[in-house]
C-alpha positions in Angstrom: -49.6 -47.5 -61.9 -52.4 -49.9 -62.9 -56.0 -49.5 -61.9 -58.0 -52.8 -61.9 -61.6 -53.8 -60.9 -61.7 -55.4 -57.5 -62.8 -58.7 -58.9 -59.5 -58.9 -60.9 -57.1 -57.8 -58.2 -56.0 -61.4 -57.3 -55.6 -62.4 -60.9 -53.6 -59.2 -61.8 -51.3 -59.7 -58.8 -50.7 -63.3 -59.7 -49.9 -62.3 -63.3 -47.5 -59.6 -62.1 -45.6 -62.1 -60.0 -45.3 -64.4 -63.0 -44.0 -61.4 -65.0 -41.2 -60.9 -62.6 -42.7 -58.7 -59.8 -41.6 -61.2 -57.2 -41.2 -58.8 -54.2 -44.2 -57.7 -52.3 -43.5 -54.3 -50.7 -46.8 -53.0 -49.3 -50.5 -53.0 -49.2 -52.5 -50.0 -47.9 -56.0 -48.7 -47.9 -57.5 -45.3 -48.3 -61.0 -44.0 -47.4 -62.4 -41.6 -49.9 -65.5 -40.8 -47.8 -67.5 -38.7 -50.3 -66.5 -40.6 -53.5 -68.0 -43.7 -55.0 -66.5 -46.3 -54.7 -65.5 -45.3 -51.3 -62.4 -47.3 -50.5 -59.2 -47.9 -52.4 -56.6 -50.6 -51.9 -53.1 -50.2 -53.2 -50.6 -53.0 -53.7 -46.9 -52.2 -54.3 -44.7 -54.8 -56.0 -41.1 -54.7 -57.3 -39.2 -56.6 -60.0 -35.6 -56.4 -58.6 -34.1 -58.0 -61.7 -35.4 -55.4 -64.1 -35.5 -52.6 -61.5 -39.2 -52.0 -62.0 -41.9 -51.0 -59.6 -45.7 -51.6 -60.0 -48.5 -50.0 -58.0 -51.9 -51.8 -58.4 -55.0 -49.8 -57.4 -58.5 -51.0 -56.9 -61.6 -49.3 -55.7 -64.1 -50.9 -53.3 -67.6 -49.8 -52.5 -68.4 -48.8 -49.0 -71.6 -50.9 -48.8 -69.7 -54.1 -49.9 -66.1 -53.5 -48.6 -64.7 -56.9 -49.8 -61.9 -57.8 -52.1 -59.9 -61.0 -52.7 -56.9 -61.8 -50.5 -53.4 -62.0 -52.1 -51.9 -63.9 -49.2 -51.8 -67.1 -51.2 -49.6 -65.3 -53.8 -47.5 -63.1 -51.4 -47.7 -64.5 -47.8 -46.1 -61.2 -46.6 -49.4 -59.5 -47.4 -51.0 -61.3 -44.4 -50.4 -58.6 -41.8 -51.1 -55.7 -44.2 -54.5 -57.1 -45.1 -55.2 -57.6 -41.4 -54.3 -54.0 -40.7 -56.6 -52.7 -43.5 -59.4 -54.8 -42.2 -58.8 -53.8 -38.6 -58.6 -50.1 -39.3 -60.8 -49.6 -42.4 -63.2 -52.6 -42.2 -62.2 -53.9 -45.7 -62.7 -57.7 -45.8 -60.2 -59.8 -47.7 -62.0 -62.9 -48.9 -59.9 -66.0 -48.5 -57.5 -64.5 -45.9 -56.3 -67.3 -43.5 -56.8 -65.3 -40.3 -58.6 -62.0 -40.6 -58.5 -60.9 -37.0 -57.6 -57.7 -35.3 -53.9 -56.8 -35.3 -53.7 -53.3 -33.8 -56.9 -52.7 -31.9 -58.1 -54.7 -28.9 -60.3 -57.7 -29.9 -63.4 -56.1 -28.3 -63.0 -52.8 -30.1 -66.1 -51.6 -31.8 -65.7 -50.2 -35.4 -62.8 -49.3 -37.6 -61.0 -46.2 -36.5 -59.4 -45.0 -39.8 -62.7 -44.7 -41.5 -63.4 -41.0 -42.0 -66.9 -41.3 -40.6 -65.6 -42.9 -37.4 -66.2 -40.8 -34.3 -63.0 -39.5 -32.9 -64.6 -39.1 -29.4 -63.4 -36.6 -26.9 -62.1 -36.4 -23.4 -63.4 -33.4 -21.3 -60.5 -31.2 -20.2 -60.8 -28.9 -17.2 -58.3 -26.2 -16.8 -57.3 -25.2 -13.2 -57.5 -21.5 -13.8 -60.8 -21.6 -15.7 -63.0 -21.5 -12.6 -61.0 -19.1 -10.3 -62.6 -16.0 -9.1 -61.0 -12.7 -10.2 
């Protein structure tokens, strides 16, 4: 596991690819609501030749949720970055098409943020109002 400043994420991923980590596995985001920096992005890479795995972590502040895109290095990261933007609101600078991927285009907000309202639907039970 490697922890890097967000400004160095793209450079570190690029160097990792040059060092043999040529397979992109995953990119995910985490919301640490009460911590500073608030968000975390994790990139998982594999070097199949040497049977090595690398996890690169970076933290991103909630008031400036931006980090560089790695899609120019690993095109397969495209959909993972879109998902992290759609659900957490993390902007990946330099992404070719940062649009919603899971939520409707007119959706307001980012539903996997821990401060996002879960809403509610009133439920009325049939027997709740019967006279005894």
